[in-house]
C-alpha positions in Angstrom: 0.0 0.0 0.0 1.5 3.3 -1.1 1.1 6.1 1.4 2.3 9.7 1.4 2.5 11.9 4.5 3.2 15.6 4.1 4.5 17.8 7.0 6.1 21.1 7.6 3.2 23.5 6.9 3.0 26.4 9.3 2.1 30.1 9.6 4.9 32.3 8.4 5.4 36.0 7.6 5.8 37.3 4.1 9.4 36.9 3.0 9.9 33.9 5.3 10.8 30.3 4.4 9.4 26.8 5.0 10.5 23.3 4.2 7.8 20.8 3.3 8.4 17.1 3.5 6.6 14.3 1.7 7.5 10.9 3.3 6.6 7.9 1.2 6.0 4.3 2.2 5.1 1.3 0.0 7.3 2.6 -2.8 10.6 4.4 -3.3 10.7 8.0 -4.3 13.9 7.5 -6.3 12.1 5.5 -9.0 8.9 7.4 -9.5 7.7 10.8 -10.6 6.6 13.0 -7.7 4.9 16.4 -7.6 3.7 19.0 -5.2 0.3 20.6 -5.8 -1.6 23.3 -3.9 -5.2 24.1 -3.7 -6.2 27.4 -5.4 -9.9 27.0 -5.1 -12.4 24.5 -3.9 -11.7 21.2 -5.7 -9.0 22.9 -7.8 -5.3 22.1 -7.4 -2.4 23.6 -9.3 1.0 22.1 -9.9 3.7 23.7 -7.9 6.8 21.6 -8.7 7.5 18.1 -10.1 10.5 15.8 -10.3 10.6 12.9 -12.6 12.3 9.5 -12.1 15.1 10.8 -14.4 15.4 14.0 -12.3 13.7 16.3 -14.8 12.3 19.2 -12.7 9.6 21.6 -13.5 8.2 24.6 -11.5 5.1 26.7 -11.9 6.0 30.2 -13.1 4.7 31.7 -9.9 7.3 29.9 -7.8 10.4 29.7 -10.1 13.4 31.1 -8.3 11.8 30.8 -4.9 10.9 27.1 -4.5 13.2 24.1 -4.8 12.1 20.4 -5.1 14.5 17.7 -4.3 14.7 14.0 -3.3 16.1 12.6 -0.1 16.5 9.0 -1.1 18.1 8.0 2.2 14.9 9.0 4.0 12.6 8.1 1.1 11.0 11.5 1.0 10.7 14.6 -1.3 11.4 18.0 0.0 9.9 21.3 -1.1 12.0 24.2 0.0 10.0 27.4 -0.1 11.7 30.8 0.2 10.6 34.4 -0.1 7.1 33.3 0.6 4.2 35.5 -0.4 0.6 35.8 0.9 -0.5 34.3 -2.4 1.4 31.1 -1.6 -1.2 30.5 1.2 -2.8 27.1 0.4 -2.9 23.5 1.4 0.0 21.7 -0.2 -0.2 18.1 -1.4 2.3 15.7 -2.8 1.4 13.0 -5.3 3.3 10.1 -6.7 2.6 7.9 -9.8 3.3 4.2 -9.3 2.6 1.9 -12.2 0.1 4.3 -13.6 -1.8 4.8 -10.3 -1.7 8.3 -8.7 -1.6 8.5 -4.9 -2.1 11.6 -2.8 -1.2 12.6 0.7 -3.5 14.4 3.1 -1.8 17.7 2.6 -0.2 20.3 4.9 -1.4 23.9 5.4 0.8 26.8 4.6 -0.3 30.2 5.6 1.7 33.3 4.7 0.5 36.3 6.7 1.8 39.2 8.8 
């Protein structure tokens, strides 16, 4: 059974930083494509960053230069480093992983950027 658990969300001031973690079990992050999404409206999620099994990385234009996605294979997790946070980054952040054509989601972690 593949499971994803996100953590690291918090309340932070504009300009601050947060590190989100997505810990996987039942599969290895090193061999699958993983992505971070965030909710932008009810039932609507936008892609924030993704990393493929061949380490191709993509970012949403809105986060380029501020967010960094990376794998921590030793701990079987994916990290989203978020710097220079803006109020518009406020959202619930989810990671997902595709394993043999099946997409799995975590429960999400809340990021709030506010002064």
